[in-house]
C-alpha distance (Angstrom), angle and dihedral (degrees) to the residues before:
residue distance angle dihedral
X1 . . .
X2 3.76 . .
X3 3.80 113.7 .
X4 3.76 116.4 -95.5
X5 3.78 92.0 -129.0
X6 3.80 92.7 52.0
X7 3.79 90.0 47.8
X8 3.80 90.8 51.9
X9 3.79 93.2 50.5
X10 3.80 92.6 45.9
X11 3.78 91.3 50.8
X12 3.79 92.9 48.2
X13 3.80 88.7 56.1
X14 3.81 97.4 42.2
X15 3.80 106.5 43.7
X16 3.81 117.7 87.8
X17 3.78 117.5 -115.5
X18 3.78 112.4 -103.8
X19 3.80 120.5 -130.4
X20 3.79 94.1 -141.0
X21 3.80 123.3 150.1
X22 3.80 100.5 -151.3
X23 3.79 93.9 -178.1
X24 3.79 92.0 52.7
X25 3.81 91.7 51.3
X26 3.80 90.8 52.2
X27 3.81 91.6 48.6
X28 3.79 93.0 48.7
X29 3.79 90.9 51.8
X30 3.82 100.9 34.7
X31 3.80 108.0 12.2
X32 3.81 126.3 126.9
X33 3.81 93.1 -85.7
X34 3.82 94.8 55.4
X35 3.79 129.1 94.5
X36 3.82 106.7 -142.7
X37 3.83 102.4 -86.6
X38 3.80 100.2 -98.7
X39 3.79 123.4 143.0
X40 3.81 90.3 -108.3
X41 3.82 93.3 50.3
X42 3.82 126.4 30.4
X43 3.80 107.0 -35.9
X44 3.81 90.4 117.6
X45 3.81 89.8 54.6
X46 3.81 89.2 51.4
X47 3.81 89.1 51.0
X48 3.81 90.9 53.3
X49 3.80 92.8 46.6
X50 3.80 94.2 50.3
X51 3.78 91.3 47.2
X52 3.81 88.9 53.9
X53 3.81 89.2 54.0
X54 3.79 92.2 50.2
X55 3.79 102.3 39.7
X56 3.80 94.1 90.6
X57 3.80 91.0 56.4
X58 3.80 98.2 59.2
X59 3.78 143.0 -65.4
X60 3.79 111.0 -32.9
X61 3.80 112.9 -138.3
X62 3.80 117.4 -149.2
X63 3.80 113.1 -149.0
X64 3.80 108.1 -166.9
X65 3.81 117.1 -128.5
X66 3.79 127.2 180.0
X67 3.81 111.1 -130.4
X68 3.82 116.4 179.7
X69 3.78 90.5 -25.2
X70 3.81 93.6 -50.7
X71 3.80 124.6 108.7
X72 3.78 111.0 -119.1
X73 3.81 130.3 164.2
X74 3.75 143.9 -124.3
X75 3.80 106.8 -139.6
X76 3.81 112.3 -139.3
X77 3.79 134.9 -173.4
X78 3.80 117.3 -171.0
X79 3.78 133.1 -164.1
X80 3.77 113.2 -174.3
X81 3.81 121.1 -124.3
X82 3.79 115.3 -92.8
X83 3.80 88.6 -149.0
X84 3.80 115.2 56.9
X85 3.78 113.1 -119.5
X86 3.83 94.1 9.5
X87 3.80 92.9 120.4
X88 3.79 131.6 -141.5
X89 3.79 142.8 -67.8
X90 3.81 116.6 -147.3
X91 3.81 120.4 -152.3
X92 3.79 112.7 -173.5
X93 3.80 148.8 166.0
X94 3.79 131.6 -179.7
X95 3.80 118.5 -120.2
X96 3.81 103.0 -169.8
X97 3.80 125.5 94.2
X98 3.83 140.7 172.5
X99 3.79 103.9 -71.2
X100 3.79 109.9 -158.2
X101 3.77 95.5 -6.0
X102 3.77 135.6 -106.0
X103 3.83 120.8 -37.8
X104 3.78 111.5 -110.1
X105 3.80 95.7 17.6
X106 3.82 122.8 113.9
X107 3.81 93.4 -105.7
X108 3.80 96.2 48.1
X109 3.79 109.9 139.5
X110 3.80 94.5 23.4
X111 3.78 120.3 110.9
X112 3.79 112.8 -103.6
X113 3.81 98.0 -154.7
X114 3.81 98.1 -168.3
X115 3.79 96.9 -153.5
X116 3.79 95.7 155.5
X117 3.82 92.5 27.8
X118 2.94 94.0 73.5
X119 3.80 123.3 -39.1
X120 3.80 83.6 86.2
X121 3.79 92.4 60.3
X122 3.80 91.5 45.6
X123 3.80 91.3 53.8
X124 3.80 91.0 49.5
X125 3.80 90.9 48.3
X126 3.82 93.4 49.8
X127 3.80 88.9 52.2
X128 3.79 93.8 45.3
X129 3.80 92.2 46.8
X130 3.80 92.3 51.2
X131 3.81 90.6 54.0
X132 3.79 98.1 40.1
X133 3.79 97.2 46.0
X134 3.80 94.1 45.2
X135 3.80 91.4 47.2
X136 3.80 130.0 83.1
X137 3.83 119.9 -60.1
X138 3.78 117.8 -87.7
X139 3.80 128.6 -142.2
X140 3.78 91.4 -121.9
X141 3.76 121.2 51.1
X142 3.79 121.2 -108.3
X143 3.80 124.3 -133.2
X144 3.82 114.4 -170.0
X145 3.81 108.4 -164.7
X146 3.80 132.5 -175.1
X147 3.80 103.5 -164.1
X148 3.77 125.8 -148.1
X149 3.80 125.4 -157.0
X150 3.81 99.0 32.1
X151 3.78 92.3 132.6
X152 3.80 89.8 52.8
X153 3.79 94.9 55.7
X154 3.83 110.5 -59.7
X155 3.79 88.9 -67.1
X156 3.79 97.4 156.3
X157 3.79 97.4 44.8
X158 3.79 92.6 46.4
X159 3.80 90.1 50.1
X160 3.81 90.0 49.9
X161 3.80 92.2 51.9
X162 3.81 91.8 45.4
X163 3.79 100.7 44.4
X164 3.79 112.1 -3.5
X165 3.80 125.9 136.2
X166 3.82 89.5 -96.5
X167 3.81 116.5 62.8
X168 3.80 112.3 -120.5
X169 3.80 92.4 -127.1
X170 3.82 89.4 58.9
X171 3.82 94.5 54.7
X172 3.80 109.9 100.7
X173 3.81 98.7 -176.6
X174 3.81 143.5 -14.4
X175 3.81 131.8 -141.8
X176 3.81 114.4 -158.6
X177 3.82 119.9 -163.1
X178 3.80 111.2 -161.7
X179 3.82 129.4 153.6
X180 3.81 100.0 -5.1
X181 3.78 102.5 145.2
X182 3.80 101.8 105.7
X183 3.79 105.4 63.2
X184 3.80 88.3 133.9
X185 3.81 89.5 69.5
X186 3.79 87.5 69.2
X187 3.79 101.3 -113.1
X188 3.80 127.5 114.8
X189 3.79 118.7 163.8
X190 3.78 130.7 177.8
X191 3.79 116.6 -161.0
X192 3.79 125.7 -160.5
X193 3.80 95.0 38.4
X194 3.79 89.2 138.3
X195 3.81 93.9 59.5
X196 3.84 91.6 84.4
X197 3.79 130.0 24.9
X198 3.78 92.7 -135.3
X199 3.81 95.5 57.2
X200 3.80 98.9 77.1
X201 3.83 98.2 49.4
X202 3.80 90.6 41.2
X203 3.80 91.3 54.7
X204 3.79 92.0 45.7
X205 3.78 90.9 52.8
X206 3.78 94.7 47.3
X207 3.77 93.4 45.1
X208 3.79 90.7 54.4
X209 3.81 83.1 71.2
X210 3.81 98.9 39.7
X211 3.82 100.5 35.3
X212 3.81 93.2 -153.3
X213 3.84 122.4 167.1
X214 3.81 88.5 -101.2
X215 3.78 123.0 -179.1
X216 3.80 114.2 -173.9
X217 3.81 114.4 -150.6
X218 3.80 118.5 -170.4
X219 3.83 101.3 -152.2
X220 3.77 124.0 63.8
X221 3.79 114.8 -107.4
X222 3.79 91.0 -121.9
X223 3.78 89.4 -138.1
X224 3.80 109.2 89.0
X225 3.80 146.0 44.6
X226 3.81 95.7 -75.8
X227 3.82 86.6 73.7
X228 3.80 91.4 68.1
X229 3.80 88.2 60.6
X230 3.80 97.3 42.2
X231 3.81 89.3 50.8
X232 3.82 86.8 57.6
X233 3.81 93.1 50.8
X234 3.81 95.8 -100.2
X235 3.82 119.6 134.0
X236 3.80 109.2 -116.8
X237 3.80 138.9 174.4
X238 3.81 131.1 -158.6
X239 3.83 118.7 -148.8
X240 3.83 110.8 -151.1
X241 3.81 138.2 165.4
X242 3.81 96.7 -163.8
X243 3.80 140.1 -83.5
X244 3.81 114.5 -88.6
X245 3.83 131.0 -162.4
X246 3.82 88.0 -94.9
X247 3.83 90.6 63.2
X248 3.84 110.5 131.0
X249 3.80 90.9 -3.6
X250 3.81 134.4 106.9
X251 3.81 89.0 -104.3
X252 3.83 93.5 71.7
X253 3.80 91.7 104.4
X254 3.77 136.3 159.2
X255 3.81 95.9 -111.8
X256 3.82 90.7 68.5
X257 3.80 95.9 59.1
X258 3.79 128.1 103.3
X259 3.80 100.2 -128.4
X260 3.80 94.4 -177.2
X261 3.80 87.2 52.6
X262 3.80 90.1 56.1
X263 3.80 90.5 56.7
X264 3.80 90.9 48.7
X265 3.80 92.2 49.9
X266 3.80 90.2 49.2
X267 3.80 88.4 57.6
X268 3.81 90.4 46.9
X269 3.80 91.2 50.3
X270 3.79 91.9 49.7
X271 3.77 93.4 53.0
X272 3.80 92.8 45.4
X273 3.81 92.7 48.6
X274 3.79 92.2 45.8
X275 3.80 91.9 52.4
X276 3.80 92.6 48.4
X277 3.81 90.0 46.9
X278 3.80 91.8 61.0
X279 3.79 113.8 104.9
X280 3.82 87.5 -138.6
X281 3.82 90.9 65.8
X282 3.80 110.7 89.7
X283 3.82 111.7 -148.7
X284 3.79 118.6 -171.4
X285 3.79 125.6 174.7
X286 3.80 111.3 -118.8
X287 3.79 102.4 -144.4
X288 3.83 101.0 -174.1
X289 3.81 95.3 53.2
X290 3.77 93.5 37.4
X291 3.79 89.8 46.6
X292 3.79 90.9 58.1
X293 3.79 87.9 59.6
X294 3.78 93.4 53.9
X295 3.74 132.4 79.7
X296 3.78 120.5 -111.0
X297 3.83 101.6 -98.7
X298 3.82 89.8 -135.2
X299 3.80 89.8 60.6
X300 3.81 96.6 46.3
X301 3.79 101.0 97.5
X302 3.82 97.5 163.7
X303 3.76 132.3 28.7
X304 3.79 90.5 -147.5
X305 3.77 125.4 52.2
X306 3.80 108.4 -134.0
X307 3.79 101.8 -172.9
X308 3.78 139.3 66.9
X309 3.79 131.6 -154.3
X310 3.79 94.5 -172.8
X311 3.79 96.8 -127.8
X312 3.80 122.1 128.1
X313 3.81 111.3 -135.2
X314 3.78 121.3 -136.1
X315 3.80 95.4 -120.3
X316 3.79 91.9 -168.7
X317 3.81 94.3 58.3
X318 3.79 109.4 110.8
X319 3.81 100.9 179.9
X320 3.79 126.3 96.2
X321 3.80 115.0 -68.3
X322 3.81 131.9 20.5
X323 3.79 115.9 -72.5
X324 3.80 117.8 -151.4
X325 3.81 116.1 -128.5
X326 3.80 95.1 -179.7
X327 3.80 145.0 -10.2
X328 3.80 124.8 -133.1
X329 3.82 113.1 -124.0
X330 3.80 113.0 -108.8
X331 3.80 92.7 15.0
X332 3.82 126.0 127.9
X333 3.81 88.3 -103.9
X334 3.81 91.8 54.4
X335 3.79 93.2 46.3
X336 3.82 89.8 51.1
X337 3.80 91.8 51.5
X338 3.80 98.9 -112.7
X339 3.80 112.5 159.1
X340 3.77 143.1 -164.5
X341 3.80 108.7 -77.6
X342 3.81 96.1 29.2
X343 3.81 111.7 134.7
X344 3.82 114.7 -141.3
X345 3.81 111.1 -146.5
X346 3.82 101.1 166.3
X347 3.79 135.6 20.1
X348 3.81 125.9 -167.7
X349 3.78 91.1 -15.0
X350 3.82 94.6 -49.9
X351 3.80 121.2 114.2
X352 3.80 114.3 -117.8
X353 3.80 116.1 -147.2
X354 3.80 96.7 158.3
X355 3.80 144.7 -10.2
X356 3.77 93.5 -74.4
X357 3.80 93.0 54.4
X358 3.79 87.1 49.8
X359 3.80 93.1 50.6
X360 3.80 93.0 45.9
X361 3.80 91.7 49.9
X362 3.80 88.7 53.3
X363 3.80 91.3 50.9
X364 3.80 88.5 66.6
X365 3.80 91.5 59.1
X366 3.79 134.7 81.1
X367 3.82 129.5 -149.7
X368 3.79 109.5 -82.6
X369 3.80 95.0 28.4
X370 3.79 115.0 138.3
X371 3.80 109.2 -138.7
X372 3.78 138.0 172.0
X373 3.80 119.7 -115.0
X374 3.81 116.5 -159.5
X375 3.79 115.1 -159.4
X376 3.78 145.3 157.7
X377 3.79 121.3 -121.3
X378 3.79 112.8 -169.9
X379 3.80 87.6 -23.5
X380 3.80 95.3 -51.1
X381 3.83 117.2 121.9
X382 3.81 112.4 -124.5
X383 3.81 138.7 168.7
X384 3.80 135.4 -155.6
X385 3.78 135.7 175.9
X386 3.79 118.4 -129.5
X387 3.78 134.6 -173.4
X388 3.78 107.0 -135.0
X389 3.79 122.0 -130.1
X390 3.79 127.6 -145.7
X391 3.79 115.0 -88.3
X392 3.78 123.2 -138.5
């Protein structure tokens, strides 16, 4: 097998430069004239804009997805495998967001622009797609997918896995790009590294070229479209530069993003996808590690989580429990007195060992439910009751 470092350097020299204006893409999706990319605002306009950016790269396939009773679309570009039977690599990002916010919450009626979440990922994916699809053929096929309905419960990614133009059993790996606009803050995490043995050495090799502040995290975050693939036994990674206090709030605006960082992450994504798309790269799903990132199917009562606590998890925390990195003002978490650094160990009577436990516990709840949150603050066990808000 060729060395990962040599492959990275070869690719950097061989792929054509892409004339992609990352800042313009972010502004068109999340600028001051947009409405938050929900089905009841301007998601259809975002669909049309992204299709216009992709049309020169090949035929764009629309996969219909029902989101809140409205027909939306995954946008898909396909390049067939050069080697018969080699399978496919999926590179994806969701393009929907929260529109005018959540009914009953303090910011209801205000535009939630979603620049970091996830206009940033869309810009990176447009850039990566333009380089990958104009580059040399790869042994494995490439599926570039802009997912709809992520904010409503991974609807687009689950529909792609269930009935997309590429059979799930032919997908060798998936790269998910979600919330990647703040590389300048000095944080770059990749979740799901433990879902395939090849991921960790591949990332080490590539990062010897890029020298990014990379933190490799074995489990999936449980919070984005890569989970739809891992649940189906497909190795998947999630690229992420951290959740900020603006997350899921009107303040997630384009002016806060690191545009140069988006271009750099597009290059990183291209080299990672190209390496995985080589027929020489063996990719095997690691069930035990991946399984630890998944919910027990018997506990998963809803596919979509309907409630919000208003706390921002520390996605880089690898200990037991869910550590809070921030609390949204006016949220149930804020009203209950939860703080940055608190470590949630149980939610609504269910023990919380990781983010997936936390998400699954929330799936059992409905908006308006009053639940107990058990947490540690500086090692001291504490409890509070919270009234859960509706999640969008």
